[in-house]
C-alpha positions in Angstrom: 82.6 210.8 103.7 83.2 210.4 99.9 86.6 208.9 99.4 88.0 210.0 96.1 91.4 210.3 94.5 91.3 214.1 95.0 90.5 213.9 98.8 93.9 215.4 99.6 93.5 218.4 97.4 93.9 221.7 99.2 93.5 225.4 98.3 97.3 226.3 98.5 96.7 230.0 98.8 94.2 229.6 101.7 96.3 227.0 103.4 99.5 229.0 103.1 97.7 232.0 104.7 96.4 229.9 107.5 99.8 228.4 108.3 101.6 231.8 108.1 99.1 233.2 110.6 100.0 230.3 112.9 103.7 230.8 112.5 103.5 234.5 113.2 101.4 234.0 116.3 103.7 231.4 117.6 106.9 233.4 117.1 105.6 236.8 118.2 102.9 235.8 120.7 103.6 232.4 122.2 107.4 232.4 122.2 108.0 236.2 122.0 111.0 235.8 119.8 112.2 237.7 116.8 112.4 235.0 114.1 113.0 231.4 113.0 116.0 229.2 112.4 115.4 226.3 110.1 117.6 223.4 109.0 117.8 223.4 105.2 118.2 219.8 104.0 117.8 220.3 100.3 114.5 218.4 100.5 110.9 219.4 99.9 109.7 219.7 103.5 112.4 222.2 104.7 112.1 224.1 101.5 108.3 224.6 102.0 108.8 225.4 105.7 111.3 228.1 104.7 108.9 229.6 102.2 106.2 229.7 104.9 108.5 231.4 107.4 109.6 234.1 105.0 106.0 234.9 104.1 105.0 234.9 107.7 107.8 236.9 109.2 109.8 238.5 106.3 113.2 237.3 105.0 115.2 239.2 107.6 113.7 237.2 110.4 114.5 233.7 108.9 117.9 232.1 109.0 118.9 228.8 107.4 121.5 226.3 108.5 122.9 223.7 106.1 124.3 220.9 108.2 126.1 218.2 106.2 128.4 215.5 107.6 130.9 213.4 105.8 128.4 210.8 104.6 125.8 213.2 103.3 124.9 213.5 99.7 126.7 216.6 98.4 123.7 217.4 96.3 121.7 218.1 99.4 123.9 221.1 100.4 123.9 222.4 96.9 120.1 222.4 96.6 119.8 223.9 100.1 122.1 226.8 99.1 120.2 227.4 95.9 116.9 227.6 97.7 118.2 229.9 100.4 119.5 232.2 97.7 116.1 232.1 96.0 114.5 233.2 99.2 117.3 235.7 99.9 117.6 234.6 103.5 120.7 234.6 105.6 122.3 231.2 105.8 125.5 229.3 106.4 126.9 225.8 106.2 128.4 223.9 109.1 130.1 220.6 108.7 128.8 218.6 111.7 131.2 215.7 111.2 133.3 216.7 114.2 130.1 216.9 116.4 129.0 213.4 115.3 132.5 212.0 115.7 132.9 213.4 119.2 129.9 211.3 120.4 130.5 208.0 118.6 133.4 207.9 116.1 132.9 207.0 112.5 135.6 204.5 113.1 133.5 202.7 115.6 130.6 202.6 113.2 132.9 201.3 110.4 134.2 198.5 112.8 130.6 197.5 113.5 129.6 197.4 109.8 132.8 195.4 109.1 131.7 192.8 111.7 128.5 192.3 109.6 130.0 192.6 106.2 133.8 191.7 106.3 134.4 193.1 102.8 133.5 196.6 104.1 136.6 198.9 103.8 137.6 202.5 103.2 135.8 203.8 100.1 132.8 201.6 100.7 129.3 203.0 101.0 126.3 201.6 102.9 122.7 202.0 103.8 119.9 199.9 105.4 116.6 199.2 103.6 113.3 197.4 103.8 111.6 195.4 101.0 110.0 198.2 99.0 107.2 196.2 97.3 104.7 195.9 100.2 101.7 196.3 97.8 102.9 193.4 95.6 103.5 190.6 98.1 103.6 189.6 101.7 107.0 190.1 103.3 108.4 190.8 106.7 109.6 194.3 107.7 113.2 193.2 108.2 116.0 195.5 107.4 118.9 194.6 105.2 122.3 196.3 105.2 123.7 197.0 101.7 127.4 197.7 101.3 128.7 198.9 98.0 132.3 198.0 97.5 134.7 200.3 95.6 134.3 198.2 92.4 130.6 198.7 92.5 129.7 195.2 93.8 126.9 195.3 96.4 127.0 192.9 99.4 123.8 192.4 101.5 123.1 191.0 104.9 119.8 190.7 106.8 120.0 192.5 110.1 119.0 191.0 113.4 117.2 193.3 115.9 120.4 194.2 117.9 122.3 195.1 114.7 119.5 197.2 113.4 119.3 199.1 116.7 123.1 199.7 116.7 123.1 201.1 113.1 120.0 203.2 113.9 121.7 204.7 116.9 124.7 205.7 114.7 122.3 207.4 112.3 120.3 209.2 115.0 123.5 210.8 116.4 123.7 212.7 113.1 120.1 213.8 113.3 120.4 214.9 117.0 123.7 216.7 116.3 121.9 218.8 113.7 119.4 219.8 116.3 122.2 220.9 118.7 123.5 223.3 116.1 120.0 224.6 115.3 119.3 225.4 118.9 122.7 227.0 119.4 122.0 229.3 116.5 118.4 230.0 117.5 119.2 230.9 121.0 122.0 233.2 119.9 119.6 235.0 117.5 116.6 235.1 119.9 114.7 232.8 117.5 112.8 229.5 117.6 113.6 226.3 115.7 111.0 225.4 113.1 110.4 221.7 112.4 109.8 220.1 109.0 108.0 216.9 109.8 104.9 216.3 107.7 101.8 214.3 108.7 102.8 211.1 106.8 106.1 211.0 108.8 104.4 212.0 112.0 101.7 209.3 112.0 104.0 206.5 110.9 107.0 207.6 113.1 109.5 208.5 110.4 111.4 211.0 112.6 114.0 211.0 115.4 112.9 211.9 118.9 115.0 214.9 120.1 116.4 215.1 116.6 114.2 216.4 113.8 111.3 215.7 116.2 112.8 218.1 118.8 111.6 221.5 117.7 109.6 224.5 118.9 106.9 224.4 116.2 105.7 221.9 113.6 103.8 224.0 111.2 103.3 221.4 108.4 102.7 218.4 110.6 99.0 218.4 109.6 99.8 218.1 105.9 100.4 214.8 104.1 103.5 214.7 101.9 101.2 215.1 98.9 99.9 218.3 100.3 103.4 219.6 101.0 104.1 219.1 97.3 100.9 221.1 96.5 102.3 224.0 98.5 105.7 223.6 96.9 104.3 224.1 93.4 102.3 227.1 94.7 105.4 228.7 96.2 107.5 227.8 93.1 110.1 226.0 95.2 113.4 225.3 93.4 112.4 222.7 90.7 115.4 220.4 91.5 114.1 220.1 95.0 110.5 219.3 93.8 111.8 216.7 91.4 114.2 215.1 93.8 113.3 211.6 95.2 112.6 212.0 98.9 115.5 210.5 100.9 116.6 210.3 104.5 120.2 211.3 103.4 121.6 209.6 106.5 123.7 206.9 104.9 126.7 207.1 102.5 124.9 205.0 99.9 121.8 206.9 98.8 118.3 205.4 99.0 114.8 206.7 98.9 112.3 207.1 101.7 110.3 204.3 100.2 113.3 201.9 100.4 114.2 203.1 103.9 110.9 203.2 105.7 107.5 203.5 103.9 107.7 200.5 101.5 104.9 202.1 99.4 105.3 204.4 96.4 104.3 208.0 97.3 101.7 208.2 94.6 99.7 205.6 96.6 101.0 206.1 100.2 99.1 209.2 101.3 95.7 208.1 99.9 96.1 204.7 101.6 97.2 206.4 104.9 94.2 208.8 104.7 91.9 205.9 104.2 93.4 204.0 107.2 93.2 207.0 109.4 89.5 207.6 108.5 88.6 204.0 108.6 87.6 203.7 105.0 86.9 200.0 104.2 89.6 198.0 102.4 87.3 197.3 99.5 86.3 200.9 99.0 89.9 202.0 99.2 91.0 199.4 96.7 88.4 200.5 94.2 89.4 204.2 94.6 93.2 203.8 94.6 93.3 201.1 91.9 94.8 198.3 94.0 93.8 194.8 95.0 92.0 194.5 98.3 94.8 192.3 99.6 97.3 195.0 98.8 95.3 197.6 100.8 95.0 195.2 103.7 98.8 194.7 103.7 99.2 198.5 103.8 96.7 199.0 106.6 98.4 196.3 108.6 101.8 198.0 108.1 100.4 201.4 109.1 98.9 199.9 112.3 102.2 198.3 113.2 104.3 201.4 112.5 101.9 203.7 114.4 101.9 201.5 117.5 105.6 200.9 117.5 106.4 204.6 117.3 103.7 205.9 119.7 106.4 206.8 122.2 108.0 209.2 119.7 104.8 211.3 119.7 104.5 211.5 123.5 106.0 213.8 126.0 108.2 212.2 128.7 106.1 210.3 131.3 106.2 212.1 134.6 105.4 210.6 138.0 
C-alpha cells in the first residue's frame, strides 16, 4: 500500500449513494420501520447523518431531536435548529435537565467538584481535559479538572482515577439521558435511532456505551472524521457547523475534542490513525505526515492504549 497524504480521499457522491442504500435497506428491510430519529447536536457528525437520512428516505421520514441540558453550549441548539430548517425536517427541542437531575442531581455533582476545587461556586464553569500536545512531548494521559471562577480566573487540579471516574459518570448520565429520549420518540413514530459515531471515535473509544453508542444503525462508523468532513462539503452542510471546532459539549466550560480526548490536532489525527491501523512503519508515517519519528511513535502508543482500554465498549454483553 502506498501511504500518501491523500489516502483518506473519497468520492463523496459515490460514498453518499452507498451509505444511503445501506440506510434504506436497514430501515425498510432489516427493521421494517418507517423512518429515522436522530439527535441533532449542532456538530458535524449528526449534521452529515441527517443529510444522509433525508437522501435515503425523504424528509418526511426523518425527525430530529435537539436535546440540551443546563450545562450545554447554547450555540449547539442554535446550529442544530438552523440545519434542521435547512433540511426541512420535523424537529423539536427537549430540555433534558430534569431527566439528568432525576438520576443524579446537579447539586451532587457540584458538591463533588467543590470537594476537589473549594473555590467552585454558583456561576462557575468546569471541564476536564488531557494535555493536548502529545506530538510535541512525552506526557502522561492524566486528566485535569479546570474550574473557571466568575471573575474569569481558572483553577486546575490533577484528577486521581476515582475522581475521574466520578466526573465521567456524571457526564455519561447526560449522554444516556439523550438516548432515552431518542428511543421514546423513535418507538412512538415507528422509527429507528440513527447513530453518529465516526470511525476515529469508534476505534479509539470516544463514545458512551448505551449512550451515543446505543443506537440501531451506525451508518458513518466506517468513515474517519476527515471523510465525514468531505461528505459535509459535498452536502453543503451549514457552514457554521463545518467551521465549528469539534467538542463533546458535555461540560459547562467549553473545550475541544482534542483537549478532551484525542490529544492530537485533527489535521494529523486521521492520517496517523490510518497508518496505525494498517501497520505503516513509524518512519514512513513520519515522512508522509511531516512529523518526527518520535512523535509518530508517541501517537501509535496512545492509539494502542486507548483501543485496548475501550475494547469493552465495542463488544456486546458477554453471555454465559
